[in-house]
N, C-alpha and C positions, 0 to 999 in steps of 0.2 A: 318528738318536740316536747312531749309532756315531761320527760325526764329533765330537760333543761330548765323548765319552769319550776320543777319540784326543788331544784337545787336553791333557787333564790327564795322559796317559800320556807325553808328550814331555818330555824333560829340559830344565830351564831354568837357564842359568848367567849370572850378571852378570859383565860383563867386568872385569878388575882396574882399569882406569882409572876406572871408576864407583865401585868400592869406595874407592879412594884419595881421589877427590874428595869423596865423602860423608863419609869419616872426617875430612878436613881441615875441612869445613864444620861438622861437629858439635863438633869440639875447639876451633875458633876461629870462633864465629859472625859476628864482624865481618868476616872475609875474604868471607864470601857477600855481605854488603852492600856492601862497599867495592871489591873487586876482581874478582869474578865478574860478568861482564856478558854480555848475549846476543851481543854483537859479537866478543868475544875470549874464547876459552876454551882457550888454548894451555897445555898441561901438559907439562912436560919429562918423560922417561921415568921419573925416579925420583920423580915425584909432586910436585915443587916448581914453583911458578909462576916463570915467566920474569920478571925484574924489568922489562923494557921492557913486557911485557904488563900488569903491574900498573899501571904509570904510565899507559899508554894507556887501560886499562879505567877507571882513576879519573877521567881527563880526560873520557872520554865519559860516564861516570856523572854528572859534575858538569854537563856540557852538557845531558844529558837531563833531570836535575832542575829546570834553569832553565825548561824548556819545559812543566813540569807545570802542570795547571790545578786549583786548589782546588775541592773539590766544593760549597763554600759561597759561591764567588765570583760576582760579578754576570754575568761571562762565561758561566759554567757554568749559572747560573740562566735566562739568556736562551736558551742552547742547548737546555736542557731544555723551556722554554716553547715554543720553536720545534718541538720534537720533538712535543709533545702536539698542537699545532695541526696539524702535517703527518700524524700519525696520523689525526686526525679527518678531514682532507681525503682522505687516501687511502682511508679507510674509506667514504666517500660516493662518491668519483670512480671507484674500481675497478669496483664493481658497475654504476655508470652506463655504463661503457664497453660493456656488453652491448647497450645501446640505440643505440650509434653516434651520440653527440651531434655537431653541427656543430663544426667547428674555428674557433676565434678566438684572437686574440693572447693574451688572459688565461689560457686553458686551456693554450696552448702554454708560456706563461711558467711557469705553475704545474707542468706536466709536467717541465720542465728544472730547476726549483728543487727539487722533491722528489728528483729523480734525483741532483742535486749534493749535497743535503743528506745523503741516506742513504749516499752514497759517501764524504763526508767524516766522517761519523759514527763510522765504524769506526776510523780512525786517531786521531781525537780522543778516543775512549774509552780507547785505550791510554795516552794522556797525561793522563788525569784521575785526580785522587787519589781515595781511597776512605775513607769514614767507617766505622770499625771498631765492633763491638758494645760495646766497652768505652769509647767516646767519643772515642778518638784518631783522628787523620787520617793515613793512610798516603799519603805523597807520593812513592813510588817507581814508576818506569816499569813497566808490565806486561810480564811475560815470557811 
């Protein structure tokens, strides 16, 4: 229990760079959307953004937006339907592995299909738009 109390006793300071970045984003919210990207966060010492960084960030941001998948699109619907099928398949096959079923080509194919699908599902989720509670769709890459 002393360890938990020790964590609260230690001082915590925010670096000046974080304060400058947060202040800039609050004062000019469009900067956050247009110019701050996960790829380039170069900030000069006086807190101003480097102009080449802005151009590069904007170009990367536009390229990333062109890769986004709408949550209501046919591609995303197919991907979600495949996800439901493979969850059902895995919920049946994983417990069945306890009985050591014989190998055949279909089971081997499905084993590799599920591995590949779940591996690709992670990056595809980062490039999928999100439906917000207010009815709008956010089509920005996940950070």
